[in-house]
C-alpha positions in Angstrom: 49.3 346.0 64.3 47.2 344.0 66.9 46.7 340.3 66.7 43.2 339.0 66.7 42.1 335.6 68.2 41.0 333.4 65.3 40.1 330.3 67.4 36.7 329.0 68.1 34.5 331.6 69.9 33.4 329.0 72.5 37.0 328.9 73.8 37.0 332.6 74.5 34.5 332.0 77.4 36.4 329.3 79.2 37.2 330.3 82.7 40.9 330.0 83.8 41.7 327.1 86.2 40.8 327.8 89.8 42.7 325.5 92.2 40.9 323.6 94.9 40.7 324.7 98.5 43.4 323.7 100.9 42.7 321.1 103.7 43.1 323.7 106.4 40.7 326.2 104.7 38.1 323.4 104.3 38.5 322.4 108.0 38.0 326.0 109.1 35.1 326.6 106.7 33.2 323.5 107.7 34.3 323.3 111.4 35.9 319.9 111.0 39.0 318.5 112.7 39.9 315.7 110.3 39.1 315.5 106.6 40.2 313.4 103.6 40.7 315.6 100.5 40.7 314.3 97.0 42.5 316.2 94.3 40.4 318.9 92.7 40.0 316.8 89.5 38.8 313.6 91.2 35.3 312.4 92.1 34.0 309.9 94.6 32.3 307.7 92.1 35.2 306.9 89.8 35.3 306.8 86.0 32.2 306.1 83.9 31.4 302.7 82.4 31.7 304.2 78.9 35.2 305.5 79.7 36.3 302.1 81.1 35.0 300.3 78.0 36.9 302.7 75.7 40.1 302.3 77.8 39.9 298.5 77.5 39.2 298.7 73.8 42.3 300.9 73.3 44.4 298.7 75.5 43.5 295.6 73.5 44.1 297.4 70.3 47.6 298.3 71.5 48.3 294.7 72.6 47.0 293.2 69.3 49.2 295.7 67.4 52.3 294.7 69.4 51.6 291.0 68.9 51.2 291.5 65.1 54.4 293.5 64.9 56.3 290.9 67.0 55.3 288.2 64.6 56.8 289.8 61.6 
């Protein structure tokens, strides 16, 4: 008996993770002698304003919860 995937069909089309290029391969490809490489999941502009706002909101909720618990 074969098992059938019953998850969301959109997930079936996700491509597997492909690691970033190594520093040496980028240097060779672009003809550079010195490069600074970020991790494959980083970007040069940082997190969005919306993300930072949500992180701060979550942080303050955690702090408030801890303060309430500590006062009991």
